[in-house]
C-alpha positions in Angstrom: 191.7 106.5 129.4 195.4 107.0 130.0 197.5 109.0 127.6 198.9 106.9 124.7 202.5 107.1 123.6 203.6 106.0 120.1 207.0 104.3 120.5 209.0 104.2 117.2 211.7 101.8 116.3 213.2 101.3 112.9 216.3 99.0 113.3 217.3 96.2 115.6 219.4 98.4 118.0 216.3 100.7 118.4 214.5 97.8 120.0 217.3 97.4 122.5 216.7 101.0 123.5 212.9 100.8 123.5 212.7 97.6 125.5 213.7 99.1 128.8 211.1 101.9 128.3 208.4 99.3 127.6 209.4 97.3 130.7 209.2 100.5 132.8 205.8 101.4 131.3 204.5 98.0 132.1 205.8 98.3 135.7 204.2 101.7 136.2 200.7 100.4 136.6 199.1 101.5 133.4 199.3 105.2 134.0 200.5 105.5 130.4 199.4 103.4 127.4 201.7 102.7 124.4 201.7 101.4 120.9 204.9 100.0 119.5 205.6 100.8 115.8 208.2 99.1 113.7 208.9 101.1 110.6 210.7 98.3 108.9 213.6 100.5 108.0 215.9 97.5 108.6 214.2 94.3 107.9 215.6 91.5 110.0 214.4 88.0 109.3 215.4 87.0 112.9 212.9 89.4 114.4 210.6 86.6 115.3 208.4 86.1 118.4 211.5 84.8 120.2 213.4 88.1 119.6 210.7 90.2 121.2 210.0 87.7 124.1 213.8 87.7 124.8 213.7 91.4 125.2 210.6 91.2 127.4 208.4 93.2 125.0 205.4 92.4 122.8 205.6 92.2 119.1 205.1 95.6 117.4 201.5 96.7 117.3 202.2 98.1 113.8 204.7 97.1 111.2 205.0 99.6 108.4 207.4 97.6 106.1 209.3 100.6 104.8 212.7 99.1 104.3 215.1 99.5 101.3 215.8 102.2 98.9 217.9 105.4 99.2 217.8 107.6 102.2 215.3 109.9 100.5 213.1 107.0 99.3 213.1 105.3 102.6 212.4 108.5 104.6 209.5 109.4 102.3 207.9 105.9 102.6 208.2 106.0 106.4 206.7 109.5 106.5 203.7 108.5 104.3 202.9 105.4 106.2 203.4 107.0 109.7 201.3 110.0 108.7 198.4 107.6 107.9 198.9 105.8 111.2 199.0 108.9 113.4 196.1 110.5 111.6 194.0 107.4 112.5 195.3 106.8 116.0 196.2 110.3 117.2 198.6 109.4 119.9 199.3 111.8 122.7 203.0 111.8 122.1 205.5 110.2 119.7 208.7 108.9 121.2 211.7 108.4 119.0 215.1 106.9 119.8 218.6 107.3 118.4 219.5 108.7 115.0 218.2 106.5 112.2 216.0 107.6 109.3 212.9 106.5 111.2 213.8 108.9 114.0 213.9 111.8 111.6 210.9 110.8 109.5 208.5 110.1 112.4 209.5 113.2 114.3 208.7 115.4 111.3 205.4 113.7 110.7 204.3 114.0 114.4 205.4 117.7 114.6 203.4 118.6 111.4 200.4 116.9 113.0 200.9 118.9 116.2 201.7 115.8 118.2 204.4 116.3 120.8 207.8 114.6 120.2 210.2 113.1 122.7 213.7 112.1 121.7 215.7 109.6 123.6 219.5 110.0 123.1 219.1 113.6 122.3 221.9 116.1 122.0 224.7 113.8 120.8 226.8 115.5 118.2 229.8 114.3 116.2 230.2 117.6 114.4 230.4 115.7 111.1 227.5 116.6 108.8 228.6 114.1 106.2 227.2 111.4 108.5 223.5 110.8 107.8 223.1 110.0 111.5 224.3 113.5 112.4 221.8 115.1 110.1 219.0 113.0 111.6 220.1 114.0 115.2 220.3 117.7 114.4 216.9 117.9 112.6 215.1 115.7 115.2 216.4 117.8 118.1 215.4 121.0 116.3 211.7 120.1 116.5 211.4 117.9 119.6 209.5 118.9 122.7 211.2 116.7 125.2 214.9 115.7 125.3 216.3 112.7 127.2 220.1 112.9 127.3 222.6 110.2 128.1 225.6 112.3 129.1 226.4 116.0 130.0 227.6 116.8 126.5 224.1 116.2 125.2 222.7 118.8 127.6 225.4 121.3 126.7 224.8 120.8 122.9 221.1 121.3 123.2 221.5 124.5 125.3 224.0 125.9 122.8 221.4 125.2 120.1 218.8 127.2 122.0 216.7 124.4 123.4 214.8 125.3 126.6 216.5 124.1 129.7 213.2 122.9 131.2 212.7 120.5 128.3 216.0 118.8 128.7 216.3 115.8 131.1 219.6 114.0 132.0 218.3 110.5 132.7 221.2 108.1 131.9 221.2 105.6 129.1 218.6 103.1 128.1 221.1 101.1 126.1 223.0 100.5 129.4 219.7 99.6 131.0 219.2 96.9 128.4 222.9 95.7 128.6 222.7 95.2 132.4 219.3 93.5 132.0 220.5 91.1 129.4 223.8 90.3 131.3 221.8 89.3 134.3 219.8 86.8 132.2 222.6 85.5 130.1 222.9 81.8 129.9 225.4 79.4 128.4 226.7 80.4 125.0 225.2 78.6 122.0 227.2 75.9 120.1 228.3 78.4 117.4 229.6 80.9 120.0 231.4 78.2 121.9 233.1 77.2 118.7 234.3 80.7 118.1 235.6 81.1 121.6 237.3 77.7 121.3 239.1 78.8 118.2 240.1 82.1 119.8 241.4 80.7 123.1 241.3 82.5 126.5 242.9 85.8 125.2 241.3 87.4 122.2 240.1 90.7 120.8 236.8 91.6 119.0 236.3 93.6 115.8 233.2 95.2 114.3 233.4 97.3 111.2 230.6 98.6 109.0 230.6 102.4 108.5 230.7 103.5 104.8 233.7 105.8 105.5 235.7 102.8 106.6 234.6 100.0 104.2 233.4 101.7 101.0 236.8 103.2 100.2 239.3 100.3 99.2 242.3 102.3 100.4 240.8 103.0 103.8 239.6 99.4 104.2 243.1 98.2 103.2 244.8 100.3 105.9 242.4 99.1 108.6 242.8 95.4 107.6 246.6 95.7 107.5 246.5 97.0 111.1 244.1 94.2 112.1 246.4 91.6 110.5 249.4 92.8 112.6 247.3 92.7 115.8 246.0 89.3 114.9 249.5 87.9 114.6 249.7 87.9 118.4 246.1 88.2 119.5 243.3 86.3 117.8 240.5 88.6 116.7 236.8 87.5 116.5 235.3 89.4 113.6 231.5 89.1 112.9 231.4 90.6 109.4 228.7 93.0 108.5 227.2 92.3 105.0 228.4 95.6 103.7 231.9 94.9 104.9 231.9 91.4 103.5 231.0 92.7 100.0 233.7 95.3 100.3 236.3 92.8 101.3 235.3 90.4 98.5 235.3 93.3 96.0 238.8 94.3 97.1 240.2 90.9 96.3 242.1 91.0 99.6 241.9 87.7 101.5 240.9 87.7 105.1 244.1 88.3 107.2 245.3 85.3 109.2 244.3 85.4 112.8 241.0 87.0 112.1 238.2 84.6 113.1 235.4 85.7 110.9 231.7 84.7 111.2 228.3 86.1 110.1 226.7 88.9 112.2 225.7 87.7 115.6 222.5 88.3 117.5 222.6 90.6 120.5 222.8 87.8 123.1 225.3 85.8 121.2 227.6 88.8 120.8 227.1 89.6 124.5 228.6 86.2 125.2 231.8 87.3 123.4 232.8 90.9 123.6 232.7 91.5 127.4 235.5 88.8 127.8 237.7 90.4 125.2 241.1 92.0 125.9 240.2 94.8 123.5 237.4 95.8 121.2 238.1 97.5 117.9 235.0 99.1 116.4 233.4 101.9 114.5 230.1 101.3 116.2 228.5 104.1 118.3 226.7 101.9 120.8 229.6 99.6 121.4 231.8 102.6 122.5 229.2 103.1 125.3 228.7 99.4 126.2 232.5 98.8 126.5 232.7 101.9 128.8 229.9 100.5 131.0 231.7 97.2 131.5 235.3 98.5 131.6 236.4 96.8 128.4 239.2 98.7 126.5 237.8 100.1 123.2 239.7 101.4 120.1 237.3 103.3 117.9 238.1 103.4 114.2 236.6 106.8 113.5 237.9 110.4 113.2 235.2 111.7 115.6 232.6 110.5 118.1 229.3 111.8 119.2 229.8 110.1 122.6 232.7 112.1 124.2 232.1 110.7 127.7 233.5 107.4 126.5 236.8 109.2 126.0 236.8 111.4 129.1 235.3 108.9 131.6 235.4 105.6 129.8 237.6 103.1 128.1 237.5 104.5 124.6 240.4 105.8 122.4 239.7 107.5 119.0 242.2 106.5 116.3 240.6 106.9 112.8 242.0 104.6 110.1 245.7 105.2 110.5 247.4 101.8 111.0 250.1 103.3 113.2 247.5 104.9 115.5 245.4 101.7 115.6 248.4 99.6 116.6 249.7 102.1 119.2 246.2 102.5 120.8 245.7 98.7 120.8 249.1 98.1 122.5 248.2 100.7 125.1 244.8 99.1 125.7 246.3 95.6 126.1 248.9 96.9 128.6 246.1 98.7 130.5 244.0 95.6 130.6 246.5 93.8 132.8 246.4 96.7 135.3 242.7 97.5 135.1 240.7 97.8 138.3 237.1 98.5 138.8 236.2 101.7 136.9 233.1 103.7 137.9 230.4 104.0 135.2 229.4 107.4 134.0 226.8 109.2 136.1 223.3 107.6 135.9 224.4 104.7 133.8 222.9 102.5 136.5 220.2 100.6 134.7 217.4 102.9 135.7 217.3 105.4 132.9 213.9 104.1 131.6 212.3 104.6 135.0 213.4 108.2 135.0 212.1 108.7 131.4 208.7 107.2 132.3 208.5 109.5 135.4 209.1 112.5 133.2 206.6 111.4 130.6 204.0 110.7 133.2 204.4 114.2 134.7 204.5 115.9 131.2 201.3 114.2 129.9 199.4 114.8 133.1 200.4 118.5 133.1 
């Protein structure tokens, strides 16, 4: 019987990262078995059969249903449920992705049960321990057995923290694997997306905004919205509004600035029909910094730090925080650069084959 991997996902973006690994496992001829576990950290009513078939993966073998609650409550529920699952199934390895609470919880459970842990997107560091994601990254990497890194900074960080060089594998980025896979299969936009694009016209920007540091403080949110309002006076901005952000905007009593074309959050494919055509993307998302770099779309990141420095040094990303003057200056520069932009090489190994490299390492590791 082949070794069995337990693949853990807790939120919608995790499935985008797990999907290429599953496709690579399926293509490898059955040398490694797997079980897909959805912790339920983020419950998404749209995660129907169609969602998983669109990604080319089966529905999860196990759904733990551990969403809601505080960080501590959610982490505890995931640990309890995952411990019972692992005790019963005894997988040969647990593979976690990214930096969500499920990543932390399941890696701790596996390690205490003496089950090896592999971490995809290992070694990324923002240096900001007030971010829950940073805590999750640091703790997960402290106890993992295999590290799959997306960029050279990840390898450097892990070595500086004392991780063994032989356990670190620079493989590229599964999120870019999935991006290129989905782009190749992208069809005509749906009616709702066509309507958004029709309202925006041929030249537009895109905004995403959801981090607590940006939306929970009314003064910070006001600064960002004031900058967006000025940008939108000359460039329409399509703004899928995260539920957290919508509540904050409603609570502030500030109307949506003119020129911002708001809509509910979009599915991955619907959003993929929009942002690659944008003149500029303004965001506080981690993944979107990388995806814009992969496709050469100018990105202005509304954060004080980033755990993805390659998007700054080799990509299209500019870090500006929440200062309106910096947001405006960086956006103007990005728009000026768009008109002169040529083909930009992607970072090393962001070639759509990261999952194949991961599976090759896992095969060798489990057979050794």
